Steps between C-alpha positions, in 0.01 A plus 500: 500500500318775680160667423296780652149379597220748562169433685215734451251501781224716346142592562264433217172649387234228499378420143688794339755321283601815309588691819682211630695462180611863518629429852686197378667696230600779742651249744678317220659831407607565852641143548691529171646833606628334812663225321261206550533197275183335607183675649221289671146626555249339734206264443232657275707812480318620179142438622475524885398203712130495606376477143208256523258585216751735343727199402382473128532874444866518611644187340780505239714267294868549531620574149610793285146544357354580848474874563614456863788258437639685196651784698618263773686279243656822358611593847648156554775590245647713782464246788320170574154537647257278695137632508181368656182487290171312418567265198218387273576184303357390168202334658422822700617368838654759733817446715694689755828515312854641498701565180873520469609738223845550357637669190162547354389145552267310732741248649254322732157527647403343834136439590424481867435134599365547842189730531405577859128475552462527883476775755515834310610338181275389214731462208369153400158664415648725230820345365611169347784300660840483336627155447883538454804587719811545278832674514625687196828639353586872518816700436567475882462132513208272578199660669175390665190716561216441758206707597397545861312176614730298274794550729289444811515130394827322511468305175523782233832644630634142525395423137669824389819408684503155332435665162815709540388837639779683680292828535146476639279801430194514726211746434218574727202712585492394863258684736594609851379233759581390848550779755655407831727648767802509264558795270497282190193343329474132542457465121818694411699312762382164379564580137847625578580183695405262228674702223819501705457124555462440122823696438684287749342160416545536132825697520358754250415869483144586585346844425151589600298814417157581652267774417396781731195731545136453572225326296145407584577507867831308480843640580815359340832506688776516245829390662699396190794285581793315342677199657832341402572124481609502866164638604650841580291810432657711223241774468165592652238754407278693740162386622181667362669766279583503126866436458749377249743267661834441318747220576825384345489122453829317471407171322840361586371456847307185364848332444628600842195387697438178308866395535467538875144354522428254214130447562418514134768246412374258757126540437347160428240572245440137402422425868248794504345381170468140632342603829266746334374221266449285806304764686280577196440126436411447874253792483349366183452154649354649825250711311390194293415292795 
């Protein structure tokens, strides 16, 4: 089975959900015209990133009654979509979230589980932590979504792999950091290295899209990329500029790679579970002394 994957590295207007929605609909139209089956937008693509006290004013609930999600769900009749937004739950807690939309339905919502609150980041001051990492079924197979800091930790991608994900969709709003003597940012170089490593280690497809533009003194570097189960780069978007990156993904590559390199077959999950229980028990015992 083959599919055409599209990654939208866009600039967003901070706090202006309606303007960002219009941009989404325009890019969806373009991706559909170019034959895309799935279009992935970056982290907080509907709101902008440095929200702080704006968080409650830009939150939405992903359903057909919501005025922002209604046209997106209608658009998902043409192609599957992943959008980044601020989700408000029934108890009025706010999450950095990503929604997978297909054929007019909300298939899955992932809430960011790691909120960076160090250096220039202060997400933990304004958002609640997600508490689940789960793969889900789509018409292209089983998929997993993670948001920025989530995939800077090894455990969420590993959990998605064990839960059956063959396609990893990573969304970020990653600022430019780390200038040195090389022409590439340290941040972009590091992210590309770990994403390529995930594709290789988990013999899966990895697609990453990152926003661009300037916001409250931050610059975002873009650089969308797709990697195959061998860790080879299938497509790459430009740095710093808005772009729609399209890539044909041959899902049959999973069979070919895993027949040659049966890492999933040989993964000893019971050993991992046993050792994790031991480590947690040792920590609990040590803290009780």
